[in-house]
C-alpha positions in Angstrom: -0.1 0.0 0.1 1.1 3.5 -0.8 0.2 6.5 0.9 -0.5 9.7 -1.2 -1.1 13.0 0.0 -3.3 15.5 -1.9 -3.4 19.1 -0.6 -6.3 21.8 -0.8 -4.7 24.1 -3.6 -5.7 25.8 -6.8 -4.3 23.2 -9.0 -6.2 20.3 -6.9 -9.3 21.9 -6.8 -12.5 21.8 -9.0 -16.0 22.8 -8.4 -17.9 20.8 -10.9 -18.2 17.3 -12.0 -17.1 16.1 -15.4 -15.3 13.2 -16.7 -13.4 15.3 -19.1 -11.4 17.0 -15.8 -7.9 15.9 -15.6 -6.7 13.6 -12.7 -4.9 15.6 -10.1 -3.5 12.2 -8.8 -3.6 8.6 -10.1 -3.4 6.1 -7.3 -3.3 1.8 -7.6 -6.3 -0.2 -6.0 -5.7 -0.3 -2.3 -3.6 2.8 -1.9 -4.2 5.3 0.9 -4.8 8.9 0.4 -4.7 11.9 2.7 -6.8 14.5 1.4 -7.2 18.1 2.5 -10.1 19.9 1.3 -11.6 23.4 2.2 -15.5 24.0 3.2 -18.1 23.9 0.8 -17.7 27.4 -0.2 -14.4 27.6 -0.3 -13.1 30.2 2.0 -9.4 30.8 2.2 -9.7 32.3 5.5 -11.9 32.3 8.6 -14.8 34.6 8.9 -14.4 37.4 11.2 -17.9 37.4 11.9 -20.8 34.8 11.4 -21.8 35.3 7.8 -18.8 37.8 7.0 -17.4 37.9 3.4 -14.0 36.7 2.6 -11.6 35.8 0.0 -12.8 32.3 -1.9 -11.2 29.7 -4.0 -13.6 30.1 -6.8 -14.9 33.8 -6.8 -18.0 32.5 -9.1 -18.6 29.8 -6.7 -20.6 27.4 -9.2 -20.2 24.6 -6.8 -18.8 22.9 -3.8 -15.1 23.3 -3.5 -13.7 19.6 -4.0 -10.3 18.3 -4.3 -9.4 15.7 -7.1 -10.3 14.0 -9.1 -8.3 11.2 -8.0 -7.7 8.6 -10.9 -7.7 5.1 -10.0 -5.9 2.8 -12.3 -7.6 0.1 -14.0 -11.1 0.9 -13.2 -14.0 0.7 -15.7 -17.7 1.5 -15.8 -19.1 -2.1 -14.4 -16.2 -2.1 -11.3 -17.6 -0.7 -7.5 -15.1 1.6 -6.4 -14.8 0.9 -2.4 -14.1 4.2 -0.5 -12.9 3.5 3.2 -12.9 6.1 5.5 -10.1 6.2 7.9 -10.1 9.4 9.6 -11.6 12.7 9.5 -9.7 15.8 11.2 -12.2 18.9 10.9 -10.4 22.4 10.7 -10.6 24.8 13.6 -13.5 26.8 12.5 -16.8 26.3 10.5 -20.0 27.9 9.8 -23.5 27.2 9.6 -26.3 29.4 7.7 -29.9 29.0 7.4 -32.8 30.6 5.5 -30.9 31.8 2.9 -33.2 30.5 -0.1 -36.9 31.5 -0.1 -39.0 28.8 -1.4 -42.4 27.3 -0.3 -40.6 25.0 2.5 -39.0 28.3 4.0 -42.6 30.0 3.8 -44.2 26.9 5.3 -41.5 27.4 8.3 -42.9 31.0 8.7 -39.5 32.2 7.5 -40.5 34.5 4.7 -39.0 37.9 4.3 -36.5 37.0 7.0 -32.7 37.6 6.7 -30.5 34.4 6.8 -29.2 33.3 10.0 -25.3 32.8 10.5 -23.6 30.5 13.2 -19.8 30.7 13.4 -18.3 27.6 14.9 -15.0 27.1 17.0 -14.0 23.5 16.5 -11.9 21.6 18.8 -11.1 18.5 16.9 -9.0 16.7 19.8 -12.0 17.3 22.3 -14.2 16.4 19.6 -16.5 19.6 20.5 -18.0 22.9 18.4 -19.0 25.8 20.0 -20.8 28.8 18.3 -21.2 32.7 19.1 -24.2 31.8 21.4 -22.0 29.7 23.5 -23.8 26.3 22.4 -21.6 23.3 22.4 -22.2 20.0 20.4 -20.4 17.0 20.1 -18.6 16.7 16.8 -19.2 13.7 14.4 -17.0 14.5 11.0 -17.8 13.3 7.7 -17.8 14.3 3.9 -20.7 15.4 2.1 -19.6 15.0 -1.2 -17.9 11.6 -2.1 -18.3 11.0 -6.0 -17.8 10.0 -9.3 -18.9 12.4 -12.2 -21.7 11.4 -14.6 -20.7 9.3 -17.8 -22.3 12.0 -19.8 -19.8 14.5 -21.1 -20.0 18.6 -19.9 -19.6 19.9 -16.5 -22.5 18.9 -14.1 -23.7 20.6 -11.0 -22.0 19.2 -7.5 -25.6 19.8 -5.9 -27.9 17.1 -6.7 -26.8 13.7 -5.5 -26.8 11.1 -8.4 -27.5 7.4 -8.3 -24.8 7.2 -11.0 -21.8 8.5 -9.2 -23.0 9.7 -5.5 -21.5 13.0 -4.8 -23.4 15.5 -2.5 -25.1 12.4 -0.6 -24.8 14.3 3.0 -25.2 11.2 4.9 -24.2 11.7 8.8 -23.5 7.9 8.9 -20.4 7.8 6.9 -17.9 8.4 9.8 -14.7 6.9 10.3 -14.7 3.3 9.8 -17.7 3.5 7.3 -16.9 2.4 3.5 -18.8 3.9 0.6 -19.4 1.7 -2.6 -19.6 3.6 -5.8 -20.4 1.8 -8.8 -18.0 3.2 -11.3 -19.3 5.6 -14.1 -16.3 6.5 -16.2 -12.9 4.9 -16.8 -10.3 5.6 -13.9 -13.3 6.6 -11.7 -12.5 10.2 -11.2 -13.3 10.6 -7.5 -14.0 13.8 -5.9 -13.7 14.7 -2.2 -14.9 17.7 -0.1 -17.7 19.3 1.7 -16.8 18.7 4.9 -19.0 18.4 7.9 -18.3 18.5 11.6 -21.7 17.6 12.6 -25.1 17.3 10.8 -28.5 15.9 11.6 -30.4 14.1 9.4 -32.1 15.8 6.7 -29.7 18.7 7.3 -32.8 20.5 7.6 -31.2 24.1 7.4 -29.7 23.7 4.1 -26.1 23.6 5.7 -24.5 21.5 8.0 -21.3 22.7 10.3 -19.4 23.4 7.2 -15.6 23.2 7.6 -12.1 22.3 5.8 -11.4 18.8 6.3 -8.4 16.6 6.1 -9.4 13.0 5.4 -7.7 9.7 5.1 -9.1 7.3 2.9 -8.4 3.9 1.3 -9.6 3.5 -2.3 -10.2 -0.1 -3.7 -12.2 -1.9 -6.3 -14.6 -5.2 -5.7 -15.8 -7.1 -8.2 -18.5 -9.1 -5.9 -20.1 -6.3 -4.3 -23.6 -7.5 -3.1 -25.4 -4.4 -4.9 -24.8 -3.0 -7.8 -26.2 0.6 -6.7 -24.7 2.7 -4.1 -24.3 1.6 -0.9 -22.4 1.7 2.4 -20.9 -0.5 5.2 -20.6 1.3 8.7 -19.2 -0.2 12.0 -22.8 -0.8 12.9 -25.1 -0.8 10.1 -25.6 -1.7 6.4 -27.3 1.2 4.3 -28.6 1.5 0.8 -29.5 5.0 -0.7 -32.1 6.7 -3.0 -32.2 9.8 -4.5 -35.3 11.5 -6.4 -37.0 15.0 -6.5 -40.1 12.9 -5.4 -39.7 11.4 -2.1 -41.7 8.6 -2.5 -39.6 7.3 -5.5 -36.5 8.2 -3.5 -37.6 5.6 -0.7 -38.6 3.3 -2.6 -35.2 3.0 -4.5 -33.5 2.9 -1.0 -35.6 0.2 0.3 -35.6 -1.5 -2.9 -32.1 -2.0 -2.6 -32.3 -3.0 1.0 -34.7 -5.6 0.1 -32.3 -7.1 -2.5 -29.6 -7.2 0.1 -31.9 -8.8 2.4 -32.7 -11.4 -0.2 -29.1 -12.2 -0.6 -28.3 -12.5 3.0 -31.1 -14.8 4.2 -32.1 -16.5 0.9 -35.8 -14.8 1.1 -38.1 -14.1 -1.5 -39.0 -10.5 -2.0 -42.3 -10.1 -0.2 -40.7 -12.0 2.8 -37.6 -9.5 2.8 -40.2 -6.7 3.0 -42.0 -8.3 5.6 -38.6 -9.0 7.7 -37.4 -5.3 6.7 -40.5 -4.0 8.5 -39.5 -5.1 11.7 -35.4 -4.5 11.4 -34.8 -1.9 8.5 -35.1 1.9 9.5 -35.9 4.7 7.0 -33.9 8.2 7.2 -34.3 11.2 5.5 -30.6 12.0 4.3 -30.9 15.2 3.2 -33.5 17.7 2.1 -31.2 20.4 1.0 -30.2 19.8 -2.5 -32.8 19.8 -4.7 -33.1 16.2 -5.0 -34.5 14.0 -1.9 -31.9 11.9 0.1 -33.5 8.7 1.9 -31.4 5.8 3.2 -32.4 2.5 4.7 -30.4 1.3 7.5 -30.1 -2.5 8.6 -28.2 -2.9 11.9 -25.4 -5.4 11.6 -26.6 -7.4 14.6 -30.3 -6.9 13.6 -31.2 -10.2 12.3 -29.5 -13.2 14.5 -30.3 -17.1 13.8 -31.9 -19.7 15.8 
């Protein structure tokens, strides 16, 4: 295993997903990469006050400030890329904003005509805590919001919506250290993009942002050809997870649950309706995020949820 280091620099940064972006690093399957990423907006320095303007990596800010892409030698569509998250170290500060967009959802919450609210956080990675300007202290649970591959179609694609093909802005709080995310390869070389560090987030990312922060992430990337599913899925230290992404919540839910039923069938030799009956007792459905113009839903099956008599 070789360990590579990928800093957050202008030369390693992108804010779109494209199969035509040249890789900034090429690794072998099984290699480890230490990746530094800026916060989602690409701040180059700490905000002086909550919401204050500062320099950004990309002045036009078309999408998330990501690090990559990373090419994985020999990978082709049909393979599955396994991204194991070894560790996360958030930067010393982060921010959260809510109410920046006026839409039907914000109006339903009674936020029409109000100014955005900003929280500025001091982050203590060693203590695992974050404290904002109001003195609220919370426990940190860091992960990356964006882990993904570009669509197979040519051109530049937005980093905002998560996609069933390639992943991207999944925003799943379960994908902490010790987890492995499995992404079906969409383009030759995979072209992995990483970024959008979150020091902490609730299911749903209900205000539109988490604690957005820079992050140093250590990952191991590998290729698997015997994955249990051909769709995006994950293994965490405690659970199996499947995902659904769609502008319609019902379809996103069906996608996540359908993949979990397939996994249950493989695990326990069940026909599909019996898998659904079992899932009704042991599978949790969670709204991953509502912030990205595409609903995210994930189905969770605890590793110890089903035993054998």
